[in-house]
PASEBA-1860 file (N, C-alpha, C; in nm, 3 decimals):
! residues 231
1> XXXXXXXX> 0.087/-0.129/0.004/0.001/-0.006/-0.005/0.080/0.118/-0.026 ~ 0.206/0.130/0.088/0.272/0.236/0.094/0.347/0.265/-0.051 ~ 0.382/0.156/-0.097/0.440/0.167/-0.223/0.380/0.240/-0.333 ~ 0.235/0.204/-0.338/0.145/0.241/-0.443/0.115/0.407/-0.410 ~ 0.109/0.454/-0.302/0.113/0.586/-0.250/0.223/0.641/-0.330 ~ 0.332/0.606/-0.297/0.467/0.680/-0.343/0.466/0.693/-0.499 ~ 0.420/0.563/-0.561/0.409/0.567/-0.718/0.307/0.684/-0.760 ~ 0.191/0.676/-0.676/0.084/0.785/-0.728/0.148/0.914/-0.712
9> XXXXXXXX> 0.215/0.956/-0.598/0.272/1.079/-0.576/0.388/1.109/-0.675 ~ 0.477/1.032/-0.712/0.568/1.036/-0.807/0.505/1.088/-0.956 ~ 0.403/1.006/-0.981/0.331/1.028/-1.110/0.267/1.168/-1.109 ~ 0.201/1.184/-1.011/0.134/1.340/-0.996/0.250/1.440/-1.012 ~ 0.378/1.405/-0.958/0.484/1.528/-0.963/0.528/1.509/-1.101 ~ 0.526/1.400/-1.190/0.591/1.409/-1.313/0.477/1.476/-1.398 ~ 0.368/1.461/-1.368/0.254/1.549/-1.457/0.258/1.677/-1.448 ~ 0.288/1.693/-1.314/0.306/1.875/-1.286/0.418/1.936/-1.348
17> XXXXXXXX> 0.533/1.840/-1.359/0.662/1.893/-1.394/0.641/1.905/-1.582 ~ 0.546/1.814/-1.640/0.518/1.801/-1.783/0.457/1.942/-1.821 ~ 0.351/1.973/-1.729/0.236/2.069/-1.743/0.341/2.202/-1.743 ~ 0.426/2.221/-1.648/0.513/2.340/-1.626/0.620/2.360/-1.727 ~ 0.648/2.250/-1.780/0.745/2.257/-1.909/0.667/2.302/-2.012 ~ 0.535/2.256/-2.039/0.474/2.295/-2.147/0.435/2.442/-2.137 ~ 0.397/2.499/-2.038/0.376/2.634/-2.008/0.501/2.720/-2.032 ~ 0.631/2.651/-1.986/0.730/2.748/-2.009/0.757/2.734/-2.183
25> XXXXXXXX> 0.725/2.641/-2.214/0.753/2.639/-2.376/0.662/2.715/-2.439 ~ 0.544/2.744/-2.406/0.440/2.829/-2.467/0.488/2.989/-2.433 ~ 0.529/2.989/-2.319/0.580/3.149/-2.290/0.693/3.166/-2.400 ~ 0.784/3.077/-2.414/0.896/3.086/-2.485/0.856/3.113/-2.638 ~ 0.771/3.035/-2.693/0.707/3.044/-2.834/0.642/3.178/-2.842 ~ 0.563/3.218/-2.758/0.506/3.352/-2.757/0.598/3.463/-2.772 ~ 0.721/3.466/-2.699/0.813/3.570/-2.699/0.880/3.579/-2.852 ~ 0.864/3.446/-2.917/0.928/3.467/-3.038/0.862/3.551/-3.123
33> XXXXXXXX> 0.706/3.517/-3.126/0.602/3.587/-3.226/0.563/3.717/-3.183 ~ 0.587/3.766/-3.044/0.523/3.886/-3.000/0.635/3.925/-2.892 ~ 0.600/4.065/-2.871/0.695/4.147/-2.773/0.589/4.187/-2.661 ~ 0.616/4.153/-2.534/0.539/4.184/-2.426/0.585/4.308/-2.368 ~ 0.526/4.429/-2.369/0.561/4.548/-2.305/0.586/4.518/-2.144 ~ 0.712/4.571/-2.108/0.751/4.559/-1.961/0.686/4.668/-1.872 ~ 0.607/4.749/-1.942/0.547/4.823/-1.859/0.375/4.824/-1.852 ~ 0.329/4.798/-1.948/0.180/4.770/-1.947/0.139/4.619/-1.968
41> XXXXXXXX> 0.226/4.531/-2.037/0.194/4.412/-2.059/0.111/4.382/-2.193 ~ 0.122/4.478/-2.277/0.040/4.470/-2.389/0.137/4.395/-2.497 ~ 0.074/4.304/-2.590/0.178/4.243/-2.688/0.177/4.326/-2.809 ~ 0.301/4.329/-2.855/0.329/4.395/-2.993/0.381/4.291/-3.081 ~ 0.379/4.333/-3.216/0.441/4.230/-3.314/0.592/4.222/-3.315 ~ 0.661/4.096/-3.314/0.803/4.100/-3.318/0.867/4.192/-3.412 ~ 0.954/4.280/-3.366/1.008/4.375/-3.434/0.973/4.514/-3.407 ~ 0.877/4.547/-3.322/0.825/4.657/-3.287/0.942/4.732/-3.201
49> XXXXXXXX> 0.952/4.871/-3.218/1.031/4.920/-3.160/0.988/5.004/-3.017 ~ 0.838/5.027/-3.022/0.770/5.072/-2.899/0.639/5.015/-2.868 ~ 0.587/5.028/-2.789/0.445/4.966/-2.740/0.330/5.050/-2.774 ~ 0.261/5.029/-2.862/0.142/5.083/-2.923/0.044/5.147/-2.819 ~ 0.043/5.090/-2.700/-0.047/5.121/-2.607/0.015/5.233/-2.507 ~ 0.141/5.226/-2.455/0.211/5.314/-2.382/0.308/5.395/-2.426 ~ 0.356/5.331/-2.560/0.467/5.418/-2.603/0.616/5.363/-2.549 ~ 0.642/5.262/-2.458/0.745/5.224/-2.400/0.825/5.193/-2.526
57> XXXXXXXX> 0.958/5.232/-2.522/1.063/5.218/-2.627/1.123/5.085/-2.607 ~ 1.110/4.984/-2.708/1.177/4.844/-2.693/1.313/4.854/-2.730 ~ 1.355/4.942/-2.803/1.501/4.935/-2.850/1.511/4.911/-2.976 ~ 1.611/4.865/-3.044/1.630/4.827/-3.171/1.613/4.672/-3.189 ~ 1.532/4.648/-3.313/1.509/4.502/-3.329/1.650/4.443/-3.391 ~ 1.687/4.332/-3.355/1.797/4.251/-3.397/1.778/4.139/-3.470 ~ 1.872/4.089/-3.564/1.849/3.959/-3.616/1.751/3.984/-3.747 ~ 1.724/4.094/-3.779/1.626/4.088/-3.922/1.666/4.197/-3.993
65> XXXXXXXX> 1.730/4.308/-3.938/1.734/4.459/-4.020/1.879/4.491/-3.962 ~ 1.946/4.547/-4.089/2.092/4.601/-4.057/2.116/4.723/-4.130 ~ 2.216/4.784/-4.150/2.250/4.915/-4.221/2.401/4.870/-4.302 ~ 2.397/4.930/-4.387/2.496/4.900/-4.466/2.561/5.017/-4.523 ~ 2.703/5.087/-4.448/2.727/5.218/-4.484/2.612/5.301/-4.404 ~ 2.610/5.428/-4.498/2.512/5.539/-4.421/2.393/5.547/-4.510 ~ 2.381/5.460/-4.595/2.254/5.483/-4.704/2.172/5.389/-4.728 ~ 2.207/5.261/-4.701/2.159/5.140/-4.752/2.096/5.053/-4.610
73> XXXXXXXX> 1.954/5.022/-4.629/1.919/4.926/-4.527/1.911/4.795/-4.592 ~ 1.950/4.686/-4.505/1.948/4.555/-4.531/1.842/4.477/-4.448 ~ 1.741/4.412/-4.501/1.649/4.345/-4.428/1.603/4.196/-4.468 ~ 1.561/4.115/-4.379/1.508/4.004/-4.409/1.389/4.008/-4.486 ~ 1.318/3.930/-4.572/1.216/3.938/-4.638/1.076/3.937/-4.538 ~ 1.100/3.863/-4.442/0.988/3.850/-4.349/0.994/3.955/-4.212 ~ 1.079/4.013/-4.233/1.104/4.099/-4.124/0.999/4.214/-4.120 ~ 0.943/4.258/-4.003/0.861/4.361/-3.981/0.932/4.495/-3.939
81> XXXXXXXX> 0.930/4.594/-4.016/0.975/4.718/-3.999/0.930/4.781/-3.868 ~ 1.017/4.854/-3.801/0.994/4.910/-3.661/0.891/5.023/-3.669 ~ 0.826/5.059/-3.597/0.728/5.158/-3.578/0.781/5.326/-3.573 ~ 0.890/5.315/-3.667/0.939/5.458/-3.694/0.937/5.492/-3.860 ~ 0.920/5.628/-3.857/0.913/5.670/-4.016/1.050/5.671/-4.076 ~ 1.063/5.603/-4.178/1.187/5.573/-4.243/1.266/5.701/-4.297 ~ 1.177/5.827/-4.301/1.232/5.955/-4.354/1.267/6.042/-4.250 ~ 1.187/6.015/-4.102/1.245/6.128/-4.022/1.261/6.057/-3.895
89> XXXXXXXX> 1.247/5.904/-3.879/1.276/5.823/-3.763/1.188/5.851/-3.650 ~ 1.088/5.933/-3.669/0.964/5.955/-3.567/0.884/5.854/-3.584 ~ 0.800/5.850/-3.447/0.690/5.743/-3.435/0.588/5.733/-3.581 ~ 0.585/5.619/-3.652/0.508/5.618/-3.777/0.353/5.592/-3.726 ~ 0.284/5.678/-3.801/0.132/5.671/-3.790/0.064/5.621/-3.924 ~ 0.144/5.614/-4.034/0.087/5.557/-4.136/0.186/5.420/-4.196 ~ 0.134/5.350/-4.293/0.210/5.234/-4.332/0.173/5.213/-4.486 ~ 0.284/5.219/-4.569/0.240/5.203/-4.710/0.310/5.039/-4.748
97> XXXXXXXX> 0.217/4.999/-4.813/0.238/4.865/-4.867/0.334/4.871/-5.000 ~ 0.455/4.826/-4.995/0.527/4.821/-5.121/0.570/4.686/-5.177 ~ 0.515/4.672/-5.308/0.580/4.549/-5.363/0.675/4.558/-5.449 ~ 0.774/4.521/-5.396/0.920/4.530/-5.449/0.954/4.414/-5.586 ~ 1.022/4.469/-5.666/1.063/4.383/-5.792/1.201/4.427/-5.812 ~ 1.272/4.315/-5.851/1.430/4.342/-5.902/1.494/4.239/-5.967 ~ 1.577/4.263/-6.072/1.636/4.157/-6.143/1.765/4.224/-6.177 ~ 1.872/4.164/-6.217/2.000/4.186/-6.229/2.022/4.282/-6.341
105> XXXXXXXX> 2.073/4.396/-6.336/2.071/4.504/-6.445/2.127/4.452/-6.579 ~ 2.190/4.340/-6.576/2.255/4.269/-6.700/2.154/4.247/-6.784 ~ 2.039/4.194/-6.725/1.916/4.181/-6.818/1.866/4.294/-6.913 ~ 1.901/4.401/-6.883/1.876/4.519/-6.974/1.921/4.505/-7.110 ~ 2.044/4.432/-7.118/2.105/4.438/-7.257/1.996/4.395/-7.338 ~ 1.929/4.298/-7.291/1.833/4.233/-7.412/1.747/4.325/-7.485 ~ 1.722/4.438/-7.434/1.670/4.539/-7.512/1.747/4.596/-7.618 ~ 1.877/4.601/-7.611/1.946/4.639/-7.738/1.992/4.521/-7.822
113> XXXXXXXX> 1.985/4.409/-7.768/2.036/4.289/-7.829/1.908/4.230/-7.924 ~ 1.807/4.221/-7.855/1.687/4.157/-7.903/1.574/4.286/-7.917 ~ 1.476/4.294/-7.828/1.372/4.422/-7.826/1.300/4.385/-7.707 ~ 1.210/4.515/-7.697/1.153/4.522/-7.542/1.065/4.418/-7.514 ~ 1.015/4.349/-7.600/0.919/4.232/-7.571/0.992/4.114/-7.507 ~ 1.104/4.084/-7.566/1.191/3.977/-7.504/1.252/4.026/-7.369 ~ 1.274/4.129/-7.356/1.314/4.183/-7.249/1.235/4.160/-7.125 ~ 1.086/4.213/-7.142/0.985/4.201/-7.060/0.952/4.058/-7.041
121> XXXXXXXX> 0.947/3.982/-7.114/0.924/3.825/-7.100/1.052/3.776/-7.006 ~ 1.152/3.806/-7.034/1.271/3.754/-6.935/1.264/3.807/-6.817 ~ 1.237/3.941/-6.793/1.257/4.010/-6.643/1.148/3.959/-6.570 ~ 1.019/3.892/-6.612/0.910/3.866/-6.560/0.946/3.730/-6.511 ~ 1.030/3.649/-6.582/1.081/3.511/-6.513/1.184/3.517/-6.432 ~ 1.302/3.607/-6.436/1.419/3.623/-6.358/1.383/3.701/-6.202 ~ 1.290/3.784/-6.215/1.283/3.870/-6.128/1.264/3.832/-5.985 ~ 1.311/3.895/-5.894/1.291/3.867/-5.756/1.169/3.958/-5.689
129> XXXXXXXX> 1.109/3.935/-5.623/0.988/3.990/-5.565/0.972/3.995/-5.378 ~ 0.926/4.102/-5.367/0.910/4.093/-5.205/0.789/4.187/-5.168 ~ 0.729/4.196/-5.070/0.657/4.272/-5.023/0.664/4.333/-4.874 ~ 0.676/4.476/-4.858/0.707/4.524/-4.709/0.620/4.623/-4.682 ~ 0.606/4.658/-4.565/0.509/4.790/-4.538/0.606/4.889/-4.449 ~ 0.606/4.998/-4.514/0.710/5.084/-4.461/0.634/5.196/-4.387 ~ 0.694/5.242/-4.265/0.636/5.326/-4.173/0.642/5.479/-4.210 ~ 0.552/5.558/-4.209/0.584/5.701/-4.225/0.513/5.792/-4.119
137> XXXXXXXX> 0.558/5.910/-4.088/0.498/5.973/-3.999/0.393/6.036/-4.075 ~ 0.297/6.133/-3.995/0.192/6.199/-4.079/0.245/6.313/-4.173 ~ 0.347/6.391/-4.126/0.407/6.495/-4.200/0.450/6.435/-4.337 ~ 0.527/6.309/-4.334/0.579/6.266/-4.461/0.481/6.189/-4.542 ~ 0.352/6.131/-4.476/0.258/6.095/-4.540/0.181/6.210/-4.643 ~ 0.177/6.319/-4.580/0.111/6.431/-4.651/0.219/6.482/-4.763 ~ 0.362/6.489/-4.728/0.443/6.514/-4.829/0.404/6.446/-4.953 ~ 0.431/6.301/-4.942/0.403/6.202/-5.035/0.275/6.243/-5.131
145> XXXXXXXX> 0.155/6.269/-5.046/0.027/6.280/-5.100/0.034/6.413/-5.186 ~ 0.077/6.514/-5.141/0.118/6.619/-5.225/0.173/6.619/-5.359 ~ 0.312/6.540/-5.329/0.370/6.519/-5.446/0.307/6.447/-5.575 ~ 0.214/6.361/-5.519/0.127/6.256/-5.609/0.028/6.348/-5.684 ~ -0.036/6.453/-5.595/-0.128/6.560/-5.652/-0.043/6.637/-5.767 ~ 0.067/6.700/-5.713/0.120/6.787/-5.822/0.167/6.723/-5.932 ~ 0.203/6.586/-5.916/0.254/6.512/-6.043/0.127/6.483/-6.140 ~ 0.005/6.449/-6.090/-0.099/6.437/-6.157/-0.154/6.549/-6.228
153> XXXXXXXX> -0.131/6.671/-6.163/-0.196/6.786/-6.221/-0.105/6.850/-6.329 ~ 0.024/6.833/-6.334/0.125/6.850/-6.422/0.103/6.769/-6.551 ~ 0.070/6.655/-6.523/0.074/6.536/-6.631/-0.035/6.569/-6.714 ~ -0.168/6.571/-6.631/-0.305/6.595/-6.701/-0.292/6.730/-6.775 ~ -0.255/6.833/-6.725/-0.217/6.961/-6.790/-0.154/6.946/-6.933 ~ -0.042/6.874/-6.898/0.045/6.856/-7.046/-0.038/6.783/-7.131 ~ -0.099/6.688/-7.093/-0.202/6.587/-7.200/-0.309/6.690/-7.251 ~ -0.368/6.779/-7.165/-0.453/6.872/-7.228/-0.421/6.950/-7.336
161> XXXXXXXX> -0.293/7.019/-7.299/-0.220/7.116/-7.391/-0.185/7.029/-7.539 ~ -0.136/6.904/-7.512/-0.081/6.839/-7.609/-0.195/6.796/-7.715 ~ -0.315/6.752/-7.663/-0.427/6.709/-7.757/-0.481/6.845/-7.805 ~ -0.490/6.950/-7.728/-0.556/7.106/-7.774/-0.464/7.132/-7.910 ~ -0.335/7.125/-7.887/-0.242/7.177/-7.989/-0.270/7.089/-8.129 ~ -0.256/6.959/-8.097/-0.254/6.885/-8.215/-0.404/6.909/-8.310 ~ -0.519/6.944/-8.206/-0.649/6.935/-8.267/-0.654/7.089/-8.336 ~ -0.600/7.188/-8.288/-0.604/7.322/-8.338/-0.482/7.350/-8.431
169> XXXXXXXX> -0.381/7.273/-8.469/-0.254/7.300/-8.525/-0.286/7.374/-8.637 ~ -0.411/7.343/-8.732/-0.443/7.414/-8.856/-0.508/7.550/-8.829 ~ -0.575/7.583/-8.734/-0.669/7.669/-8.702/-0.591/7.797/-8.631 ~ -0.473/7.749/-8.560/-0.426/7.881/-8.481/-0.269/7.854/-8.464 ~ -0.214/7.968/-8.481/-0.076/7.977/-8.474/-0.013/7.948/-8.338 ~ -0.093/7.971/-8.248/-0.059/7.940/-8.111/-0.063/7.777/-8.082 ~ -0.136/7.728/-8.149/-0.135/7.579/-8.126/-0.010/7.500/-8.133 ~ 0.094/7.566/-8.225/0.199/7.478/-8.251/0.274/7.467/-8.119
177> XXXXXXXX> 0.269/7.593/-8.055/0.368/7.631/-7.905/0.301/7.530/-7.802 ~ 0.186/7.481/-7.811/0.113/7.424/-7.716/0.163/7.267/-7.722 ~ 0.202/7.204/-7.843/0.254/7.075/-7.830/0.380/7.047/-7.755 ~ 0.482/7.125/-7.785/0.603/7.072/-7.707/0.606/7.151/-7.550 ~ 0.505/7.249/-7.521/0.494/7.269/-7.388/0.400/7.174/-7.323 ~ 0.314/7.107/-7.378/0.247/7.005/-7.329/0.319/6.862/-7.318 ~ 0.419/6.847/-7.410/0.525/6.730/-7.381/0.599/6.765/-7.275 ~ 0.658/6.883/-7.248/0.739/6.924/-7.128/0.674/6.903/-6.996
185> XXXXXXXX> 0.539/6.948/-6.999/0.467/6.930/-6.862/0.426/6.804/-6.826 ~ 0.392/6.714/-6.940/0.370/6.575/-6.910/0.507/6.475/-6.860 ~ 0.610/6.509/-6.930/0.733/6.441/-6.876/0.762/6.483/-6.758 ~ 0.760/6.619/-6.743/0.809/6.692/-6.604/0.720/6.657/-6.486 ~ 0.579/6.631/-6.511/0.509/6.565/-6.418/0.543/6.429/-6.375 ~ 0.562/6.352/-6.463/0.605/6.212/-6.433/0.720/6.207/-6.382 ~ 0.830/6.265/-6.416/0.937/6.294/-6.336/0.924/6.312/-6.199 ~ 0.878/6.416/-6.187/0.852/6.477/-6.061/0.773/6.375/-5.969
193> XXXXXXXX> 0.691/6.302/-6.002/0.609/6.194/-5.936/0.702/6.107/-5.873 ~ 0.776/6.036/-5.978/0.870/5.927/-5.958/0.983/5.972/-5.835 ~ 1.037/6.091/-5.861/1.145/6.155/-5.756/1.096/6.192/-5.636 ~ 0.987/6.277/-5.640/0.945/6.309/-5.521/0.825/6.219/-5.427 ~ 0.754/6.134/-5.505/0.680/6.046/-5.448/0.732/5.926/-5.392 ~ 0.858/5.885/-5.426/0.910/5.767/-5.392/0.973/5.767/-5.269 ~ 0.939/5.673/-5.176/0.996/5.666/-5.035/1.108/5.585/-5.030 ~ 1.117/5.457/-5.075/1.239/5.385/-5.069/1.266/5.326/-5.211
201> XXXXXXXX> 1.383/5.296/-5.246/1.417/5.253/-5.373/1.494/5.102/-5.349 ~ 1.460/5.012/-5.405/1.494/4.863/-5.407/1.619/4.890/-5.473 ~ 1.737/4.811/-5.440/1.866/4.809/-5.496/1.910/4.682/-5.526 ~ 1.872/4.579/-5.436/1.887/4.459/-5.490/1.795/4.353/-5.391 ~ 1.730/4.223/-5.459/1.672/4.119/-5.369/1.750/3.990/-5.406 ~ 1.809/3.927/-5.315/1.879/3.803/-5.329/1.834/3.719/-5.221 ~ 1.810/3.587/-5.252/1.776/3.497/-5.143/1.655/3.546/-5.075 ~ 1.674/3.570/-4.950/1.597/3.618/-4.849/1.607/3.745/-4.791
209> XXXXXXXX> 1.695/3.806/-4.865/1.737/3.974/-4.809/1.695/4.058/-4.932 ~ 1.676/4.179/-4.875/1.656/4.296/-4.948/1.741/4.404/-4.925 ~ 1.788/4.487/-5.021/1.864/4.612/-4.989/1.782/4.726/-5.042 ~ 1.773/4.819/-4.942/1.690/4.926/-4.984/1.755/5.072/-4.961 ~ 1.753/5.161/-5.033/1.807/5.314/-5.007/1.689/5.378/-4.998 ~ 1.711/5.510/-4.938/1.594/5.630/-4.911/1.581/5.633/-4.779 ~ 1.622/5.531/-4.672/1.594/5.554/-4.508/1.697/5.698/-4.462 ~ 1.635/5.758/-4.381/1.736/5.851/-4.336/1.844/5.807/-4.246
217> XXXXXXXX> 1.924/5.896/-4.225/2.058/5.828/-4.142/2.013/5.814/-3.991 ~ 1.930/5.890/-3.945/1.897/5.857/-3.815/1.818/5.713/-3.772 ~ 1.736/5.679/-3.881/1.683/5.542/-3.890/1.770/5.439/-3.889 ~ 1.873/5.443/-3.990/1.980/5.356/-4.008/2.090/5.337/-3.885 ~ 2.110/5.445/-3.816/2.214/5.459/-3.736/2.170/5.366/-3.587 ~ 2.024/5.342/-3.597/1.983/5.253/-3.473/1.979/5.096/-3.500 ~ 2.037/5.065/-3.622/2.069/4.940/-3.665/2.205/4.874/-3.662 ~ 2.222/4.756/-3.627/2.352/4.709/-3.640/2.431/4.694/-3.777
225> XXXXXXX> 2.536/4.701/-3.797/2.614/4.710/-3.905/2.603/4.561/-3.983 ~ 2.581/4.568/-4.102/2.571/4.426/-4.205/2.696/4.394/-4.218 ~ 2.714/4.239/-4.208/2.872/4.185/-4.206/2.856/4.087/-4.326 ~ 2.736/4.085/-4.404/2.715/3.964/-4.488/2.777/4.038/-4.626 ~ 2.687/4.003/-4.720/2.734/4.020/-4.854/2.725/4.169/-4.909 ~ 2.816/4.228/-4.972/2.823/4.375/-4.998/2.707/4.388/-5.133 ~ 2.665/4.527/-5.129/2.552/4.558/-5.230/2.611/4.548/-5.369
END
């Protein structure tokens, strides 16, 4: 009888130990997926730099994002960018979904050797793609919206002048001047939009990593130096 009691007690202790081990493993797994704020206990996505509830600073995420020099951000494809504006390093209030695509510049030679259609087909086959969410402050979000508006305004005005000039080329001597002016406004609007509304620029995508330009120096200074493959 005594031996049975001891066996039952040992079995209960083993079960309690197994349950506690499972709990510890669950806590460990949770830490991998989320960050628990030490101040308020609210869970945030892994890679967050601050608590969305109380604003507690989590510091710099490690193991998923690096800087290369003072211009380039290197990040894992699955990394979540921190809650910082990439242009000002202030807390981000907006996120832009960016679908990135890249292929080796050598493939552009197909345009000269063959034609644009062959190049386009080859580029679709060999390209590397990734999707990221870029943080922006309200100020930089408004700046981008303004740049897009200006770009569309100039481009549409250029198209209007170009069409009007072509339609009236035989009826008015001023119509001839509208055509080059319309072309200038159209191209100027497109170029302005590409330059001013672009937030980040993909430089390379290889294996599971992305190289980006366009982040401010303050944003990059908080990241560890990349020691892997050069850009």
